[in-house]
GUVOVEX-95860 format. One line per field, with one value per atom (N, C-alpha, C): residue number from 0; chain; atom name; x, y, z. Coordinates in nm, 2 decimals. Layout:
seq = NUM,...
mol = A,...
atom = CA,...
xx = X,...
yy = Y,...
zz = Z,...
This chain:
seq = 0,0,0,1,1,1,2,2,2,3,3,3,4,4,4,5,5,5,6,6,6,7,7,7,8,8,8,9,9,9,10,10,10,11,11,11,12,12,12,13,13,13,14,14,14,15,15,15,16,16,16,17,17,17,18,18,18,19,19,19,20,20,20,21,21,21,22,22,22,23,23,23,24,24,24,25,25,25,26,26,26,27,27,27,28,28,28,29,29,29,30,30,30,31,31,31,32,32,32,33,33,33,34,34,34,35,35,35,36,36,36,37,37,37,38,38,38,39,39,39,40,40,40,41,41,41,42,42,42,43,43,43,44,44,44,45,45,45,46,46,46,47,47,47,48,48,48,49,49,49,50,50,50,51,51,51,52,52,52,53,53,53,54,54,54,55,55,55,56,56,56,57,57,57,58,58,58,59,59,59,60,60,60,61,61,61,62,62,62,63,63,63,64,64,64,65,65,65,66,66,66,67,67,67,68,68,68,69,69,69,70,70,70,71,71,71,72,72,72,73,73,73,74,74,74,75,75,75,76,76,76,77,77,77,78,78,78,79,79,79,80,80,80,81,81,81,82,82,82,83,83,83,84,84,84,85,85,85,86,86,86,87,87,87,88,88,88,89,89,89,90,90,90,91,91,91,92,92,92,93,93,93,94,94,94,95,95,95,96,96,96,97,97,97,98,98,98,99,99,99,100,100,100,101,101,101,102,102,102,103,103,103,104,104,104,105,105,105,106,106,106,107,107,107,108,108,108,109,109,109,110,110,110,111,111,111,112,112,112,113,113,113,114,114,114,115,115,115,116,116,116,117,117,117,118,118,118,119,119,119,120,120,120,121,121,121,122,122,122,123,123,123,124,124,124,125,125,125,126,126,126,127,127,127,128,128,128,129,129,129,130,130,130,131,131,131,132,132,132,133,133,133,134,134,134,135,135,135,136,136,136,137,137,137,138,138,138,139,139,139,140,140,140,141,141,141,142,142,142,143,143,143,144,144,144,145,145,145,146,146,146,147,147,147,148,148,148,149,149,149,150,150,150,151,151,151,152,152,152,153,153,153,154,154,154,155,155,155,156,156,156,157,157,157,158,158,158,159,159,159,160,160,160,161,161,161,162,162,162,163,163,163,164,164,164,165,165,165,166,166,166,167,167,167,168,168,168,169,169,169,170,170,170,171,171,171,172,172,172,173,173,173,174,174,174,175,175,175,176,176,176,177,177,177,178,178,178,179,179,179,180,180,180,181,181,181
mol = A,A,A,A,A,A,A,A,A,A,A,A,A,A,A,A,A,A,A,A,A,A,A,A,A,A,A,A,A,A,A,A,A,A,A,A,A,A,A,A,A,A,A,A,A,A,A,A,A,A,A,A,A,A,A,A,A,A,A,A,A,A,A,A,A,A,A,A,A,A,A,A,A,A,A,A,A,A,A,A,A,A,A,A,A,A,A,A,A,A,A,A,A,A,A,A,A,A,A,A,A,A,A,A,A,A,A,A,A,A,A,A,A,A,A,A,A,A,A,A,A,A,A,A,A,A,A,A,A,A,A,A,A,A,A,A,A,A,A,A,A,A,A,A,A,A,A,A,A,A,A,A,A,A,A,A,A,A,A,A,A,A,A,A,A,A,A,A,A,A,A,A,A,A,A,A,A,A,A,A,A,A,A,A,A,A,A,A,A,A,A,A,A,A,A,A,A,A,A,A,A,A,A,A,A,A,A,A,A,A,A,A,A,A,A,A,A,A,A,A,A,A,A,A,A,A,A,A,A,A,A,A,A,A,A,A,A,A,A,A,A,A,A,A,A,A,A,A,A,A,A,A,A,A,A,A,A,A,A,A,A,A,A,A,A,A,A,A,A,A,A,A,A,A,A,A,A,A,A,A,A,A,A,A,A,A,A,A,A,A,A,A,A,A,A,A,A,A,A,A,A,A,A,A,A,A,A,A,A,A,A,A,A,A,A,A,A,A,A,A,A,A,A,A,A,A,A,A,A,A,A,A,A,A,A,A,A,A,A,A,A,A,A,A,A,A,A,A,A,A,A,A,A,A,A,A,A,A,A,A,A,A,A,A,A,A,A,A,A,A,A,A,A,A,A,A,A,A,A,A,A,A,A,A,A,A,A,A,A,A,A,A,A,A,A,A,A,A,A,A,A,A,A,A,A,A,A,A,A,A,A,A,A,A,A,A,A,A,A,A,A,A,A,A,A,A,A,A,A,A,A,A,A,A,A,A,A,A,A,A,A,A,A,A,A,A,A,A,A,A,A,A,A,A,A,A,A,A,A,A,A,A,A,A,A,A,A,A,A,A,A,A,A,A,A,A,A,A,A,A,A,A,A,A,A,A,A,A,A,A,A,A,A,A,A,A,A,A,A,A,A,A,A,A,A,A,A,A,A,A,A,A,A,A,A,A,A,A,A,A,A,A,A,A,A,A,A,A,A,A,A,A,A,A,A,A,A,A,A,A,A,A,A,A,A,A
atom = N,CA,C,N,CA,C,N,CA,C,N,CA,C,N,CA,C,N,CA,C,N,CA,C,N,CA,C,N,CA,C,N,CA,C,N,CA,C,N,CA,C,N,CA,C,N,CA,C,N,CA,C,N,CA,C,N,CA,C,N,CA,C,N,CA,C,N,CA,C,N,CA,C,N,CA,C,N,CA,C,N,CA,C,N,CA,C,N,CA,C,N,CA,C,N,CA,C,N,CA,C,N,CA,C,N,CA,C,N,CA,C,N,CA,C,N,CA,C,N,CA,C,N,CA,C,N,CA,C,N,CA,C,N,CA,C,N,CA,C,N,CA,C,N,CA,C,N,CA,C,N,CA,C,N,CA,C,N,CA,C,N,CA,C,N,CA,C,N,CA,C,N,CA,C,N,CA,C,N,CA,C,N,CA,C,N,CA,C,N,CA,C,N,CA,C,N,CA,C,N,CA,C,N,CA,C,N,CA,C,N,CA,C,N,CA,C,N,CA,C,N,CA,C,N,CA,C,N,CA,C,N,CA,C,N,CA,C,N,CA,C,N,CA,C,N,CA,C,N,CA,C,N,CA,C,N,CA,C,N,CA,C,N,CA,C,N,CA,C,N,CA,C,N,CA,C,N,CA,C,N,CA,C,N,CA,C,N,CA,C,N,CA,C,N,CA,C,N,CA,C,N,CA,C,N,CA,C,N,CA,C,N,CA,C,N,CA,C,N,CA,C,N,CA,C,N,CA,C,N,CA,C,N,CA,C,N,CA,C,N,CA,C,N,CA,C,N,CA,C,N,CA,C,N,CA,C,N,CA,C,N,CA,C,N,CA,C,N,CA,C,N,CA,C,N,CA,C,N,CA,C,N,CA,C,N,CA,C,N,CA,C,N,CA,C,N,CA,C,N,CA,C,N,CA,C,N,CA,C,N,CA,C,N,CA,C,N,CA,C,N,CA,C,N,CA,C,N,CA,C,N,CA,C,N,CA,C,N,CA,C,N,CA,C,N,CA,C,N,CA,C,N,CA,C,N,CA,C,N,CA,C,N,CA,C,N,CA,C,N,CA,C,N,CA,C,N,CA,C,N,CA,C,N,CA,C,N,CA,C,N,CA,C,N,CA,C,N,CA,C,N,CA,C,N,CA,C,N,CA,C,N,CA,C,N,CA,C,N,CA,C,N,CA,C,N,CA,C,N,CA,C,N,CA,C,N,CA,C,N,CA,C,N,CA,C,N,CA,C,N,CA,C,N,CA,C,N,CA,C,N,CA,C,N,CA,C,N,CA,C,N,CA,C,N,CA,C,N,CA,C,N,CA,C,N,CA,C,N,CA,C,N,CA,C,N,CA,C,N,CA,C,N,CA,C,N,CA,C,N,CA,C,N,CA,C,N,CA,C,N,CA,C,N,CA,C,N,CA,C,N,CA,C,N,CA,C
xx = 8.54,8.45,8.56,8.52,8.61,8.52,8.52,8.44,8.50,8.59,8.71,8.68,8.69,8.68,8.56,8.46,8.31,8.28,8.34,8.30,8.35,8.50,8.58,8.50,8.48,8.40,8.29,8.18,8.05,8.10,8.18,8.21,8.32,8.36,8.47,8.40,8.28,8.22,8.17,8.17,8.13,8.26,8.29,8.39,8.44,8.37,8.40,8.50,8.46,8.51,8.68,8.72,8.84,8.96,8.88,8.97,8.95,8.85,8.86,8.98,8.97,9.07,9.21,9.25,9.37,9.42,9.32,9.34,9.38,9.28,9.30,9.45,9.48,9.59,9.71,9.69,9.82,9.84,9.72,9.72,9.77,9.73,9.79,9.94,9.99,10.11,10.20,10.17,10.24,10.23,10.16,10.11,10.22,10.22,10.31,10.47,10.48,10.61,10.69,10.59,10.62,10.61,10.55,10.54,10.66,10.78,10.90,10.96,10.90,10.98,10.89,10.80,10.69,10.73,10.85,10.91,10.97,11.04,11.09,10.99,10.88,10.78,10.71,10.68,10.63,10.72,10.85,10.92,10.95,10.94,10.94,10.81,10.68,10.55,10.54,10.62,10.60,10.69,10.77,10.85,10.78,10.75,10.70,10.77,10.89,11.00,10.99,10.93,10.93,10.78,10.80,10.65,10.60,10.47,10.39,10.46,10.50,10.54,10.67,10.76,10.87,10.83,10.72,10.69,10.63,10.53,10.49,10.60,10.71,10.82,10.90,10.91,11.00,10.90,10.76,10.70,10.75,10.74,10.74,10.89,10.97,11.09,11.14,11.07,11.08,11.04,10.90,10.84,10.92,10.98,11.06,11.19,11.25,11.37,11.35,11.25,11.21,11.21,11.13,11.11,11.22,11.30,11.46,11.53,11.51,11.58,11.51,11.42,11.34,11.40,11.41,11.47,11.34,11.39,11.29,11.17,11.18,11.10,10.98,11.05,10.98,10.89,10.97,10.90,10.77,10.80,10.71,10.58,10.61,10.48,10.43,10.48,10.43,10.31,10.35,10.29,10.21,10.20,10.08,9.98,10.03,9.93,9.85,9.92,9.84,9.75,9.79,9.68,9.56,9.59,9.49,9.40,9.46,9.40,9.29,9.32,9.25,9.15,9.15,9.04,8.96,8.99,8.95,8.83,8.89,8.81,8.68,8.74,8.63,8.51,8.57,8.46,8.37,8.44,8.33,8.24,8.30,8.22,8.12,8.14,8.03,7.93,7.94,7.87,7.78,7.87,7.78,7.70,7.73,7.65,7.49,7.52,7.41,7.33,7.40,7.33,7.40,7.38,7.44,7.48,7.39,7.40,7.48,7.58,7.62,7.75,7.80,7.93,7.90,7.95,7.93,8.05,8.06,8.15,8.28,8.27,8.41,8.46,8.40,8.44,8.51,8.43,8.48,8.62,8.62,8.76,8.87,8.84,8.92,8.99,8.89,8.93,9.01,8.99,9.07,9.21,9.19,9.30,9.42,9.37,9.46,9.51,9.43,9.49,9.58,9.53,9.64,9.78,9.78,9.91,9.98,9.91,9.95,10.07,9.99,10.04,10.18,10.15,10.23,10.36,10.34,10.45,10.52,10.48,10.56,10.68,10.78,10.93,11.01,11.14,11.26,11.23,11.23,11.23,11.37,11.45,11.60,11.64,11.62,11.66,11.59,11.46,11.38,11.31,11.29,11.21,11.07,11.01,10.88,10.80,10.67,10.59,10.60,10.58,10.61,10.75,10.84,10.99,10.97,10.91,10.89,10.79,10.70,10.63,10.68,10.73,10.83,10.93,11.00,11.14,11.09,10.95,10.90,10.89,10.88,10.83,11.00,11.11,11.21,11.26,11.18,11.19,11.23,11.26,11.23,11.35,11.46,11.57,11.54,11.45,11.42,11.39,11.30,11.29,11.41,11.51,11.63,11.69,11.62,11.67,11.55,11.46,11.37,11.41,11.37,11.45,11.46,11.36,11.33,11.33,11.43,11.44,11.33,11.19,11.11,10.99,11.04,10.97,10.83,10.85,10.72,10.61,10.61,10.50,10.42,10.50,10.44,10.36,10.40,10.36,10.20,10.23,10.13,10.02,10.06,9.95,9.88,9.95,9.88,9.80,9.83,9.74,9.61,9.62,9.53,9.42,9.48,9.39,9.34,9.41,9.36,9.22,9.25,9.12,9.02,9.04,8.93,8.86,8.94,8.89,8.78,8.82,8.77,8.63,8.63,8.50,8.43,8.45,8.39,8.31,8.39,8.36,8.23,8.25,8.14,8.04,8.00,7.91,7.84,7.94,7.88,7.82,7.89,7.82,7.68,7.67,7.56,7.43,7.47,7.38,7.32,7.21,7.14,7.19,7.27,7.33,7.24,7.18,7.12,7.24,7.22,7.31,7.31,7.26,7.26,7.38
yy = -0.53,-0.43,-0.39,-0.25,-0.19,-0.22,-0.34,-0.36,-0.29,-0.31,-0.26,-0.11,-0.05,0.08,0.16,0.09,0.14,0.11,0.00,-0.02,0.10,0.12,0.23,0.35,0.41,0.53,0.54,0.41,0.42,0.44,0.35,0.36,0.49,0.51,0.65,0.77,0.80,0.92,0.95,0.89,0.94,0.97,1.10,1.14,1.06,0.98,0.93,0.79,0.74,0.63,0.61,0.73,0.75,0.79,0.87,0.87,0.76,0.67,0.55,0.47,0.46,0.37,0.41,0.54,0.58,0.53,0.54,0.56,0.37,0.29,0.15,0.11,0.16,0.12,0.17,0.28,0.31,0.21,0.21,0.13,-0.01,-0.09,-0.20,-0.23,-0.10,-0.09,-0.08,-0.01,0.02,-0.14,-0.21,-0.35,-0.42,-0.41,-0.52,-0.48,-0.34,-0.33,-0.36,-0.35,-0.37,-0.52,-0.60,-0.75,-0.81,-0.81,-0.87,-0.82,-0.71,-0.64,-0.65,-0.75,-0.75,-0.77,-0.83,-0.87,-0.75,-0.68,-0.55,-0.45,-0.44,-0.34,-0.40,-0.51,-0.55,-0.52,-0.55,-0.50,-0.35,-0.28,-0.13,-0.09,-0.13,-0.10,-0.15,-0.24,-0.31,-0.21,-0.14,-0.09,0.04,0.05,0.16,0.29,0.25,0.39,0.47,0.45,0.51,0.60,0.72,0.81,0.74,0.78,0.76,0.82,0.94,1.01,0.93,0.90,0.79,0.69,0.62,0.49,0.54,0.64,0.68,0.70,0.77,0.80,0.70,0.60,0.47,0.41,0.38,0.32,0.38,0.53,0.62,0.57,0.59,0.57,0.42,0.34,0.18,0.18,0.22,0.22,0.28,0.40,0.44,0.39,0.33,0.26,0.13,0.08,-0.07,-0.05,0.04,0.08,0.11,0.17,0.20,0.08,-0.02,-0.14,-0.24,-0.25,-0.33,-0.30,-0.40,-0.40,-0.34,-0.31,-0.24,-0.34,-0.45,-0.53,-0.54,-0.60,-0.59,-0.49,-0.35,-0.23,-0.19,-0.21,-0.19,-0.33,-0.43,-0.52,-0.50,-0.44,-0.41,-0.27,-0.21,-0.08,-0.10,-0.18,-0.23,-0.33,-0.42,-0.50,-0.41,-0.30,-0.21,-0.15,-0.07,-0.01,-0.08,-0.22,-0.31,-0.36,-0.39,-0.42,-0.30,-0.19,-0.09,-0.07,-0.08,-0.08,-0.20,-0.29,-0.43,-0.43,-0.37,-0.35,-0.23,-0.14,-0.03,-0.08,-0.17,-0.22,-0.31,-0.39,-0.47,-0.39,-0.29,-0.22,-0.16,-0.10,-0.04,-0.14,-0.28,-0.37,-0.41,-0.46,-0.50,-0.39,-0.26,-0.16,-0.16,-0.17,-0.15,-0.30,-0.44,-0.53,-0.64,-0.66,-0.75,-0.90,-0.95,-1.09,-1.07,-0.96,-0.94,-1.02,-1.09,-1.14,-1.31,-1.37,-1.51,-1.58,-1.72,-1.80,-1.75,-1.75,-1.75,-1.60,-1.49,-1.34,-1.38,-1.42,-1.42,-1.50,-1.62,-1.65,-1.57,-1.53,-1.44,-1.35,-1.28,-1.15,-1.21,-1.33,-1.36,-1.42,-1.49,-1.54,-1.42,-1.32,-1.18,-1.14,-1.13,-1.07,-1.15,-1.28,-1.38,-1.41,-1.40,-1.40,-1.25,-1.12,-1.00,-1.02,-1.07,-1.07,-1.15,-1.27,-1.38,-1.31,-1.25,-1.23,-1.10,-1.05,-0.93,-0.93,-0.85,-0.87,-0.91,-0.92,-0.99,-1.15,-1.21,-1.36,-1.41,-1.38,-1.41,-1.41,-1.31,-1.29,-1.35,-1.40,-1.48,-1.40,-1.29,-1.18,-1.19,-1.26,-1.24,-1.40,-1.38,-1.48,-1.61,-1.59,-1.75,-1.80,-1.74,-1.82,-1.88,-1.82,-1.91,-2.02,-2.00,-2.13,-2.23,-2.18,-2.27,-2.36,-2.30,-2.31,-2.44,-2.44,-2.56,-2.66,-2.66,-2.80,-2.81,-2.76,-2.75,-2.69,-2.60,-2.56,-2.39,-2.34,-2.19,-2.15,-2.18,-2.16,-2.15,-2.22,-2.28,-2.15,-2.06,-1.92,-1.85,-1.85,-1.78,-1.86,-1.96,-2.01,-2.00,-1.92,-1.90,-1.75,-1.72,-1.63,-1.48,-1.43,-1.34,-1.31,-1.43,-1.45,-1.46,-1.48,-1.50,-1.40,-1.29,-1.18,-1.20,-1.35,-1.39,-1.41,-1.40,-1.41,-1.30,-1.15,-1.04,-1.01,-1.08,-1.07,-1.16,-1.26,-1.37,-1.29,-1.20,-1.16,-1.03,-0.97,-0.89,-0.92,-1.04,-1.11,-1.16,-1.23,-1.24,-1.14,-1.03,-0.91,-0.84,-0.85,-0.80,-0.90,-1.03,-1.10,-1.08,-1.07,-1.03,-0.91,-0.79,-0.67,-0.67,-0.78,-0.80,-0.86,-0.96,-1.04,-0.94,-0.86,-0.77,-0.64,-0.61,-0.50,-0.58,-0.70,-0.77,-0.75,-0.78,-0.79,-0.63,-0.55,-0.42,-0.36,-0.39,-0.34,-0.42,-0.53,-0.63,-0.62,-0.58,-0.59,-0.47,-0.42,-0.29,-0.26,-0.16,-0.13,-0.02,-0.01,0.10,0.21,0.32,0.46,0.49,0.44,0.50,0.43
zz = -5.66,-5.57,-5.45,-5.44,-5.32,-5.21,-5.13,-5.02,-4.89,-4.88,-4.76,-4.77,-4.87,-4.90,-4.87,-4.89,-4.90,-4.76,-4.67,-4.52,-4.46,-4.49,-4.39,-4.42,-4.55,-4.56,-4.48,-4.48,-4.40,-4.24,-4.21,-4.05,-4.01,-4.07,-4.08,-4.06,-4.13,-4.16,-4.04,-3.93,-3.81,-3.71,-3.65,-3.61,-3.49,-3.42,-3.30,-3.34,-3.44,-3.48,-3.52,-3.62,-3.62,-3.52,-3.40,-3.29,-3.21,-3.21,-3.12,-3.19,-3.33,-3.40,-3.37,-3.38,-3.34,-3.19,-3.10,-2.97,-2.95,-3.04,-3.01,-3.08,-3.20,-3.24,-3.18,-3.12,-3.03,-2.91,-2.85,-2.74,-2.76,-2.86,-2.91,-2.95,-3.01,-3.05,-2.92,-2.81,-2.69,-2.62,-2.63,-2.56,-2.63,-2.80,-2.83,-2.80,-2.80,-2.77,-2.61,-2.53,-2.38,-2.34,-2.42,-2.39,-2.35,-2.42,-2.41,-2.30,-2.25,-2.10,-1.99,-1.97,-1.86,-1.73,-1.72,-1.59,-1.54,-1.60,-1.56,-1.53,-1.62,-1.57,-1.44,-1.44,-1.29,-1.18,-1.20,-1.10,-1.07,-1.17,-1.11,-1.07,-1.13,-1.06,-0.91,-0.88,-0.76,-0.67,-0.72,-0.61,-0.56,-0.43,-0.35,-0.34,-0.36,-0.36,-0.47,-0.59,-0.69,-0.71,-0.77,-0.77,-0.89,-0.91,-1.02,-1.13,-1.13,-1.24,-1.31,-1.21,-1.25,-1.33,-1.26,-1.35,-1.47,-1.49,-1.62,-1.74,-1.68,-1.78,-1.79,-1.71,-1.74,-1.87,-1.84,-1.94,-2.11,-2.09,-2.20,-2.27,-2.20,-2.24,-2.27,-2.19,-2.26,-2.39,-2.42,-2.54,-2.66,-2.63,-2.74,-2.78,-2.63,-2.65,-2.72,-2.69,-2.77,-2.93,-2.94,-3.09,-3.17,-3.09,-3.16,-3.17,-3.07,-3.10,-3.19,-3.27,-3.36,-3.50,-3.56,-3.70,-3.80,-3.89,-3.98,-4.02,-4.06,-4.09,-3.94,-3.83,-3.71,-3.68,-3.67,-3.68,-3.77,-3.90,-4.00,-3.96,-3.93,-3.93,-3.78,-3.68,-3.57,-3.60,-3.66,-3.69,-3.77,-3.91,-3.95,-3.88,-3.82,-3.71,-3.64,-3.58,-3.48,-3.55,-3.67,-3.78,-3.79,-3.85,-3.90,-3.73,-3.64,-3.53,-3.50,-3.50,-3.44,-3.56,-3.70,-3.77,-3.77,-3.72,-3.71,-3.61,-3.51,-3.37,-3.40,-3.46,-3.51,-3.57,-3.69,-3.77,-3.68,-3.60,-3.49,-3.41,-3.36,-3.29,-3.34,-3.48,-3.56,-3.60,-3.61,-3.67,-3.53,-3.44,-3.31,-3.25,-3.26,-3.26,-3.29,-3.43,-3.52,-3.51,-3.50,-3.51,-3.41,-3.30,-3.21,-3.27,-3.39,-3.44,-3.59,-3.59,-3.73,-3.75,-3.64,-3.66,-3.68,-3.76,-3.78,-3.71,-3.70,-3.61,-3.71,-3.85,-3.91,-3.91,-3.91,-3.88,-3.74,-3.64,-3.50,-3.52,-3.56,-3.55,-3.62,-3.73,-3.78,-3.72,-3.65,-3.56,-3.44,-3.41,-3.29,-3.31,-3.46,-3.53,-3.52,-3.58,-3.60,-3.48,-3.39,-3.25,-3.20,-3.20,-3.12,-3.19,-3.32,-3.44,-3.36,-3.38,-3.36,-3.23,-3.12,-3.00,-3.00,-3.06,-3.07,-3.12,-3.25,-3.34,-3.28,-3.18,-3.12,-3.06,-3.12,-3.08,-3.17,-3.12,-3.20,-3.19,-3.30,-3.29,-3.25,-3.31,-3.31,-3.16,-3.09,-2.93,-2.87,-2.90,-2.82,-2.69,-2.72,-2.62,-2.63,-2.72,-2.74,-2.71,-2.72,-2.66,-2.73,-2.87,-2.98,-2.95,-2.92,-2.89,-2.75,-2.66,-2.52,-2.56,-2.64,-2.64,-2.77,-2.83,-2.93,-2.85,-2.79,-2.69,-2.61,-2.55,-2.47,-2.56,-2.68,-2.79,-2.86,-2.79,-2.89,-2.99,-3.06,-3.18,-3.21,-3.08,-3.07,-3.18,-3.17,-3.25,-3.39,-3.44,-3.58,-3.68,-3.56,-3.64,-3.71,-3.65,-3.70,-3.83,-3.90,-3.99,-4.12,-4.07,-4.19,-4.24,-4.37,-4.49,-4.37,-4.31,-4.25,-4.10,-4.05,-3.93,-3.83,-3.87,-3.79,-3.82,-3.88,-3.94,-4.00,-4.06,-4.12,-4.06,-3.93,-3.86,-3.80,-3.85,-3.85,-3.95,-4.09,-4.21,-4.21,-4.14,-4.12,-4.04,-3.94,-3.87,-3.94,-4.03,-4.10,-4.19,-4.28,-4.35,-4.27,-4.18,-4.10,-4.06,-4.01,-3.95,-4.09,-4.20,-4.34,-4.40,-4.36,-4.40,-4.31,-4.18,-4.10,-4.12,-4.14,-4.21,-4.32,-4.43,-4.53,-4.50,-4.41,-4.39,-4.33,-4.22,-4.14,-4.23,-4.32,-4.42,-4.52,-4.57,-4.63,-4.54,-4.42,-4.32,-4.32,-4.33,-4.29,-4.42,-4.54,-4.68,-4.69,-4.65,-4.68,-4.57,-4.45,-4.36,-4.33,-4.27,-4.30,-4.12,-4.09,-3.96,-3.90,-3.81,-3.74,-3.74,-3.77,-3.75,-3.59,-3.51,-3.39,-3.28
């Protein structure tokens, strides 16, 4: 069956949901792109000598500059994870609006597993500028990602798979549960 397609058709038939999905996906993408530069961002925003406009444009240039430095695999998996995350959140919002008890423990675990893996897999695995490398380095295995076939890009693929599984589980709930249209 086309469970996901049916759920998306049902949810995205309302005008506000596609707009909110794009906003969530864009915000999540921006978040993933700037994670490796959090120290720089904090130092710029703590500088009282810079105007709000300068700080805003700094963020814009930082996002575009970071995207330009990503490999094709990292960029693709970051975009895919962001889009899937936006869809995931919209499906959850739709389900919870109609029936607050609509998510079971397995679906909630999948949602947060996908989110967590998306955040951990952000950035360049080889250069060590992202969250998981810091965590793995604490255990002495940070450089091990460089020996993987895609040099740590597998984590982005894993994130997309987890988010896809979450979307599938939530879609099954949306199709099988009567949801109030309000």
